[in-house]
C-alpha positions as CSV (number, residue, x, y, z in Angstrom):
1,M,-186.2,130.2,61.7
2,S,-185.8,128.9,65.3
3,Q,-188.1,126.0,66.6
4,A,-190.0,126.2,69.7
5,P,-188.7,124.5,72.6
6,F,-191.5,122.4,73.5
7,P,-194.3,121.5,71.0
8,A,-197.5,123.5,70.9
9,A,-199.9,120.8,71.9
10,V,-197.6,120.1,75.2
11,I,-197.7,123.6,76.2
12,S,-201.4,124.0,75.2
13,E,-202.1,120.9,77.6
14,A,-199.9,122.1,80.4
15,V,-201.9,125.5,80.4
16,Y,-205.4,123.9,80.2
17,W,-204.4,121.4,83.5
18,G,-202.6,124.1,85.1
19,R,-205.4,126.4,85.1
20,F,-207.7,123.7,86.3
21,L,-205.6,122.3,88.9
22,G,-204.7,126.0,90.2
23,E,-208.3,127.1,90.2
24,E,-209.0,124.1,92.5
25,W,-205.8,124.7,94.6
26,A,-206.3,128.3,95.4
27,R,-209.8,127.7,96.4
28,D,-208.2,125.5,99.2
29,F,-206.1,128.7,100.2
30,E,-209.2,131.1,99.9
31,E,-211.4,128.8,102.0
32,A,-209.2,128.2,105.1
33,P,-210.7,129.2,108.3
34,V,-209.5,132.3,109.9
35,K,-210.3,131.4,113.4
36,L,-208.2,128.3,114.8
37,H,-209.3,128.0,118.3
38,S,-212.5,128.0,119.9
39,S,-213.1,129.6,123.4
40,S,-213.6,126.3,125.0
41,L,-210.7,123.9,126.8
42,A,-210.0,120.6,126.1
43,P,-210.2,118.0,129.0
44,D,-206.4,118.2,129.1
45,G,-206.6,122.1,129.5
46,T,-205.3,123.2,126.5
47,R,-207.4,125.5,124.0
48,E,-209.8,123.3,121.6
49,W,-209.6,123.6,117.9
50,E,-212.4,125.4,116.2
51,R,-214.7,122.8,114.5
52,A,-214.5,124.6,111.1
53,F,-210.7,124.5,111.2
54,V,-210.6,120.6,112.0
55,D,-213.0,120.0,109.4
56,W,-210.8,122.0,106.8
57,V,-207.5,120.1,107.9
58,D,-209.5,117.0,107.5
59,G,-210.8,118.0,103.9
60,R,-214.4,117.2,105.2
61,N,-216.0,120.1,103.6
62,A,-213.9,120.0,100.4
63,D,-215.7,118.6,97.0
64,E,-213.9,115.6,95.6
65,A,-212.1,117.3,93.0
66,R,-210.6,119.9,95.4
67,Q,-209.4,117.0,97.7
68,R,-207.7,115.3,95.0
69,T,-205.9,118.3,93.8
70,T,-204.9,118.8,97.5
71,K,-203.5,115.4,97.9
72,V,-201.6,115.5,94.6
73,M,-200.1,118.7,95.6
74,R,-198.9,117.3,98.7
75,K,-197.5,114.4,97.2
76,L,-195.6,116.6,94.4
77,R,-194.1,118.5,97.5
78,R,-192.8,115.4,98.9
79,V,-191.1,114.1,95.7
80,S,-190.4,117.2,93.8
81,P,-190.1,120.3,96.0
82,R,-189.0,122.4,93.0
83,A,-191.8,121.5,90.8
84,Y,-194.2,122.1,93.6
85,E,-192.7,125.7,94.1
86,V,-192.8,126.4,90.3
87,L,-196.6,125.2,90.1
88,Y,-197.3,127.4,93.5
89,R,-195.9,130.5,92.2
90,A,-197.5,130.1,88.4
91,M,-200.8,128.7,89.4
92,V,-201.7,130.3,93.1
93,Q,-199.6,133.5,92.9
94,G,-199.9,134.3,89.2
95,E,-196.2,134.7,88.7
96,G,-194.7,134.5,85.1
97,F,-192.0,132.4,84.1
98,S,-189.5,135.3,84.1
99,T,-190.2,136.0,87.5
100,I,-190.0,132.3,88.3
101,T,-186.8,131.8,86.5
102,A,-185.4,134.6,88.7
103,W,-186.5,133.1,91.8
104,L,-184.9,129.8,91.0
105,N,-181.6,131.4,90.1
106,E,-181.6,133.6,93.4
107,R,-182.5,130.3,95.6
108,A,-179.5,128.4,93.7
109,I,-177.1,131.2,94.5
110,R,-178.6,131.5,98.1
111,N,-178.2,128.1,98.8
112,N,-174.4,127.9,97.4
113,I,-175.6,125.3,94.6
114,P,-172.5,125.2,92.2
115,L,-173.2,126.3,88.4
116,P,-173.4,123.1,86.1
117,A,-170.5,122.8,83.8
118,G,-170.7,125.2,80.8
119,K,-173.7,127.4,81.9
120,D,-173.4,131.0,83.0
121,V,-176.7,130.5,85.0
122,H,-178.5,127.7,87.2
123,Y,-181.9,127.9,85.5
124,T,-183.0,129.5,81.8
125,Q,-186.8,130.5,81.3
126,K,-187.0,126.9,79.4
127,D,-185.8,125.1,82.4
128,A,-188.7,127.0,84.4
129,V,-191.0,125.9,82.0
130,A,-189.9,122.4,81.7
131,I,-190.3,122.1,85.6
132,F,-193.7,123.5,85.0
133,I,-194.8,120.9,82.5
134,A,-193.2,118.1,84.3
135,G,-194.9,119.2,87.4
136,V,-198.3,119.4,85.7
137,S,-198.0,116.0,84.2
138,Y,-197.0,114.4,87.4
139,C,-200.2,115.8,88.8
140,R,-202.4,114.9,85.9
141,F,-201.0,111.5,86.4
142,Y,-201.6,111.2,90.1
143,W,-205.0,112.9,90.1
């Protein structure tokens, strides 16, 4: 009988927090204003930004939880772009780990990243899950 690659408690916690953070993060995408510019001109002659767009960019209309989630996702993107992408694909786009694993491998091939010694693929599904767990753990810590 083979042992699970990650303890059930770790998976359960990552799924719980992944759903919470994903719902907060997805709301930020859904509520983005459609109109960017108003019909007015700024004093320098350029088009003025729409007030709702400026408020959205500055996070003025967001509740505290969503602001915190947005900030931590931006921080994650700076320190670990791969974890950010995995979380975005899983939590916002709803992709499964087999799809995410395929994307990670396609990306590695497209960017001419050499295969690690002794491996026949860059990423396994276990690797994708590990990146997800690490990304969620990072976000929880800084949230």
